[in-house]
C-alpha positions, 0 to 999 in steps of 0.5 A, a space after each residue: 752159367 756161361 762157364 757151364 755152357 762153354 764147358 759142355 760145348 767144349 765137350 760136345 763139339 770135338 766129336 761133331 768136328 771129327 765127323 766133318 760137320 761144323 757147329 752150325 751144320 750140326 744145329 741145322 741138321 738137328 732142327 731138320 731131323 726133329 722139326 722137319 722141312 722148313 723154309 730157310 728164313 724160318 730155319 735161321 732163327 731156330 739155329 741162331 744164325 743170320 740169313 747169310 750164315 744160314 744160307 752158307 750152312 745150307 749150301 755146304 750141307 747141300 753140296 755134301 748131299 745131306 739136305 735138299 732145297 726146293 723152291 716154292 712154286 708160288 714164291 720163288 724167293 722161298 726155299 724149303 730145306 729138307 734132310 735127305 735120306 743120306 743126311 738122315 743116315 749120316 746124321 742120326 748116328 752123330 746125333 745119338 753119339 752127341 745125345 749120349 755124351 750130353 747124357 753122361 755130362 748130366 749123369 750126376 743130376 737126378 731126373 727131378 733136378 733135371 726137371 727143376 732145372 729145365 723149368 728154371 731155365 725156361 723162366 729165366 729165358 722168358 724173363 731175359 727175352 722180355 728184358 731184351 725186348 724192353 731194352 730194345 735189343 731185338 
């Protein structure tokens, strides 16, 4: 399973890097595109980054004009991050290229096999999460 993930990552990452984005940049922009604006502290867990790393990624994307940051009026510690119009213009074509590449990687898997795999991976993920919590890893 890890070998398949590494191989897909090695296929998908070079085009992202070529566009001037890093892996964490891509993950942040992907979440903002598909889930909308959110506080930095909610963004970190969704992209598997610790608070410091997500702040660095957001700062980098902010300097490029791809995201905006707005402080909460009620709690200045909370900053909501949003995709800017420039961010949308830049990222949507990159995401489409990425999705097409992943689709090509899965072209020999039938839609039924994909559905089954998705169900199995969800079950495995939920069970692994339970085990992790039982073992005190979270």
